[in-house]
N, C-alpha and C positions, 0 to 999 in steps of 0.2 A: 504494500500500500504506500501511497505517497503521503507527504505531510498533510496536504490539503484533505485527502480522503480520511485520514485518521482523525483530524480535527472535526470533520463533518460527522463521522461515526460517534465521536464523543459528545458532540452537540445533541445528536438524536438520543443518545443514551440518557443524558440528563433530562431532556424534555419529556421523554416517554418512560423514564425510570426503568430502563433496561440495562442492567449492569454490564460494563465492559472492563475487562482486565487486559492491560497492554503488556505483552511480552517483548523483551528487548534482547536481540542477539548480537554478540560480537565474537571475535575469534576465541577469546579466553573462555567464554561461556559454552561455545560449541564443543571445545575440548573437554571441559569439565562435565558437561551433562552426560557424556559417555559412561562415566563411572559414578555419577551422583544421581541416584534414582529420585531423591526428593526434589532436586532441582529440575530434573527432566519432567517429572509428573506435574510440578507446579507450572512449567511453561506450557505443557499440553492442555492445561485448563484455561489458558488465555484465549479470549475471543479475537484479539488482534495481535499480530506479530510483526515487528519492524526490525530492520537491520540498522543497528546503531554503529556498527563498525564498517568502514569502507572495504576492509578485506573480505567481509561477507558478501558485499555487492560484487566485488571483482571475482570472487569464487563462483558466484551464481552465474555470471556471464561465461566464465570458462567452462562451466558444466552444462551450458545450454539451457539454463532455466533462469534467465536474467530477472533480477528484482528491479522495480522501477527507479528506485533511488535510495540513498542513505537517508534515514530519518534520525538525526542526532538527538540524543536525549534532552539536551539543553534547548534545542530548537522547539521540540514538541512541548517541553515544560513551559517555555515562554509563550508559545502559541495558545496553550490551554489557559494560562493565566490571563491572556488577552481576551479569550472567550469568557472567562469568569468575570472579568472586568466589564465586558460589554453587557452581559446579562445579569449582573449582580449575583453571581453564584458564590457558594460557600466552599472554602478550601481548608484542608487540614494538612499540616506539614509535619512529617515524621522522619527523623534521621539526623545524622551528623552530631557534632559536639554541641553542648547546650548554648554556647555563645554564638556558634555558627547558625543554628536554626533560629535563634532569636534575631540575628541580623537579617536572615532571609525573610522572616515575618515582617521586619521593619521595611525592607526594600519592597516587598510585595505591596504593603499598605501605601507606600510612597508612589510607586510606579503604576500600580493598578488599584486606585482608590475605591473603585466600585466593587472590587472583589472583596469578599469578607473572609478574613482569616478567623475561623471559629475554633481553632485549636492548633497547638504545636507541641512537639515532644522530641527530645534528643533520641538518638538511636542506641544509646548505651543502656539497654535494659536486658535483664536475664530472661531465660525461658520461663521461669516461674512468674515473672512480671508481665509476660506477653498477653495473657488473657485480660489483665487489667487495662493494658494499652489498647487492645482491641475494643473493649467495652467503652473506653473513653472516646474512641473514634465513632463508634456506633451512636453514642448519645449526642455527639456534636451535630448530627444532621448534615454533615458535609456532602456536597455534590461531587467533590473531587478530592482524592487523597494522593499526595505526592510523597514517595518514600526515597529519601536521600541516604540509602544504606547500601553497604557492599553486598556483592553476590557471594554465596547463595543465601545470605540471611534474609534479604528482602523478598526473594522468590519463595522461600520457605514460609515466611510470615504471611505473604499473600495467599499461598497455597493452603495454609492452615486456617486462616481467618477470613479470607477474602469474601466468601459467600455470606458470612454472618455480619459483615460491617455495615450493610445497607448503604453503601456508597456507590453511586452510578459509575464513576470513573476512577479506576485505580491504576496509577502509573509509577513504576520504579524509575527514578531519575538518576540514580547512582551519584556521581560526583558533582552534579549540577548545583547542589546547594553551595558547595565551596566556590563555584564560579559566580553565582548570583550574589554571594556574600562578599566577594572580592578577595577571598583567601587565595585562590589560584586564578591565573589569567587564562582565558581561552585563546587558542591559536589564532593568528591573524587570518583574514579571509583567504588570502592566497594559499596558505598552508591547508586550510579546510578544503578548498576546491581541488587541490592536488592530492587529497586523500592522505595527507601527512599529519593530521592532527595528533595522532598517537606519538609521532616523533617530537612534536612540540611539548607534549606532556612529559616525555622521557627527558627532554632537555631541562625541564623544570625540576623533576624529581628523579634523577638518575639512580640514586641508591635504592629507592623503593621500587622502581619500575623495571630496571634493567633486567634482572633475573626473570621476572614474570614475562616480560615481552619476549625474551630470548626463548624461553621454554614453550610458552603457549603459541607463539607465532610459528615456531618450527613445527610443533605438533599439528597446528591447523594446516600448514602447507602440506604436510605429509598426508593428512586426511583428504585434502582437496585432490592431490595427485592420485591417491588410492581410489577415490570416487570417479575420477576421470578415466582411469585405466579399467576399473571394474565397477561400473555404475550399479547402484542398488535401486535406482528409479529410472524408468524410461525417459529419455530426453524429449520425446514427442509430447508428453503430457505435463501440464503445469501442476505440480503437487500442492496439496494443502499444507498448512503450517504443521499439522500433526505428522504428515508423511515426511516432511523435511526433517523434523526432529528425530523420527524413528530411523531415518536413513543413516544417521550418525551415531545411533545408540547401540 
């Protein structure tokens, strides 16, 4: 799906109270879901799946099943906030450090004054506290829930509690909270268009990301080559999101 299509789907979900969970795929997640059943099952429950990583888009083209475009988590996050601002929708922010999520709430209230932040909570809660967090979200009456948490924690939380939250739109935005709060910088537009946003992040946080990118990108490349040589899905048919996930599991 394109960014415009996803926003339209979310608009309809809020208007008609038909829940939509948005699944986000990048190279690291494709590699991890092969061995993580909880992550895989959580993604299979999502009604909408988008490619947050440019490498996933490139691989889809190489494999003869091209995705329409990359839908970056931060772009979708801001587009949905604009939608909430337009229609006076209620949003809940979950994730990141306490000072970061507080700053995100402040930025949202400043940039999107008609959007109503009805709740926020940092992402540092235990499994034992998770039911209480879920109940807080449910009681808030939010139209949109944004989770700025790492994988697979956010997918597991969504998979466990998503249906009971009574929130029409649930979107895991990953590190977008840090970007909106000004903790990290987003890559310049030229880097984004070249599909090198990952390299810009690596430049900012080499110690944290170097090992992860080396291992996951290598594994993702190997999986792509394997699928190209011995395809598990016919190239003539456009697969569903569930088929795409099962092909790499």
